[in-house]
C-alpha positions, 0 to 999 in steps of 0.5 A: 500500500503506497499511492497518492491521490486527491484526499479530504482532510477527514479521510487522511485522518482515517487513514492516519488512524487506520496506518497507526492501527488504533485499537479503540475508537469511540465516537460521536458525530459532530460537523465537521468531523463526522466523516473522519468516524464514518471513513473509519466505520467503513474500514472496519466494516470491510475488514480493512482495519481491526478495531473496536468501534464504540458508538456512545451517547455524547462527547463527554462519554466518547472521551471517558470511553477513551480514557478507560480503553487507553488505561487498559492498554489500547491504542485510542482514537477519536475526534470531535469539533467545536461544541462537542469538544466544549461538552467533553471538557471535563473528561479532557482533563483526565489524560494529561493527569493520568498520562494517557497518550490518546490521539483526538483530532480537533477539527476547528469550527467556531463556537456558539453563540454568533459561531457557524459551521466554519472554522476558527481556533477558539475550540481547540485553544479553549483547551490550551491549559489542560495539558493536551499537546497541540499540533496545528496541520495546514492540509490532508498530507500533514493531517495524515502524517501527524496522526502517525507522529502524534502516536509516537510522540505521545507513547514515548516514555518521556512523554505520555501525553495525549496529543490533538492534531488540529485542522480547520473545518472545511478548509481542510476537513472537506478540501482535497489535496494531494496526499500520499498514503504510505506503506503499512509495513513502513509504518508498523516499522516506524510506530512499534505496538503500544505498551505503556511502561508506567503501568499496565492493567494486566493482573500479572504485570499491574503496577498502579500509579497512586490515584491522589497524589500532591497536585503541585507534583502531578502538574509539575510532572505534566509540565515537564512532559511537555518541556521534554516533548519539544525535543521528541517532536522535533526528533519524530519529524526528523525521523519521519522525514528520513523514513518517508520523505516528509517533514513538517518542521517539528515545532515551528516553520521558517519559510522564505525568511532569509534577509527579511525585516519582518515575518507574519506567524500563522496557524492552520490552513491560512498559512498556504494563502500567506506562502502565495503572498509572500512569494509574490511580495518578495518578488516585488522586493518587499522584505516580508517572510512566514513563520508557521506555528505548528506546536501550539502546546508545547509552546516553542518559546526557546526556538521563537526566541532564537529566530526572533532575533533576526526580525524587526517585526512580527505580525502575529495573525490570530484566528481566534478571540480572547475577550477582555485580555490584556491585548490581542489574540491568544497566540499574540499573547503567548508570543509577547510572553516568549519574547518578553526577556528578550534584550532586543525584542522585534515589534509585535503587530496583532491581527484578528482575521478569519473569525467564524471561518470567514475566507483569509484572502490574499488582499488580507494577507497583503494588508498585514504584511504591509502594516508589519513592514510599516511598523518596521519603518516607523519604529513603532506599532500604531494599534496593538490590535487590528480587527482586519475583517472590519476594515474597508481594505480598498484598493490594498493589493 
């Protein structure tokens, strides 16, 4: 099995779970992730995938079943979106604290009220503090590859954390892009069978972890696991490239950043549009590049600090809102904290765009790039937060 064809992100996610030999699939449908679990159901029905498919009465129960199955030693996969992620939030806090390497796709969709069926990132970013690793994907190929890598990362004995590959609903979930499906034997060699070395519920091997422990100690251990996960994510990505010929740059990708004055920082599907605009503007002599933030958790603080020393300004593009915050979107605040201790800090410009799943257009990207370069020229930022979608961009091109 090794082929390349046009594939939607949801089908790519199902192939990722199949190739990873996920053993238990607790599921509850919600747009726009329903096709993920539907594809997996078809794989199982055709006897192309061997797994226990558990239909439950809601998202909260789906995660509860995932926790139980993972604790018993099974490799677990599930998916959810938007209100479903919010509904399962109570159970989402369990896997990190219990050190369970569940993989769950968060298929981004804006939250109600004033939401819709298309994506922004508030549903996944709402879970930023509960201990899940979050890796943001740009297209179908990255979805498939990231799921396979997610098991290798989460099941690493230095990590043992759940992983959420996140990708935009419709723009990735229902948009077909060229996707290569690797050979099953090669994946098996890359991803060995799962066995949790901290504990196992088989009676002859059972070594229980105390359920009640000092809270500070438990949370510190999860934090340290996130710090170790940074190295593991980078190493797994490099090994994946050696074996399969594809890299997704680990934590953070620089694109066309040689000899630039400023960069735009993005997550998810909008990155492809920004790549095209950066190419066009550089051909026009504009000194603008792109940073793609792939890992939001763990946040690549040290990596960003090293890269930021080469830029005069960073324009952070936030596809989310954080009402009443200290200023700006969630990603912008993380970037600001990461750069706070640098003696020579780049200027930081923040843009709100793509909210509720609206298109991020080339015109908007040109505007954001221009504003970021303008900050370099002026040596200051005129506005901390720019709500791009509320502006009439007129003739900006």
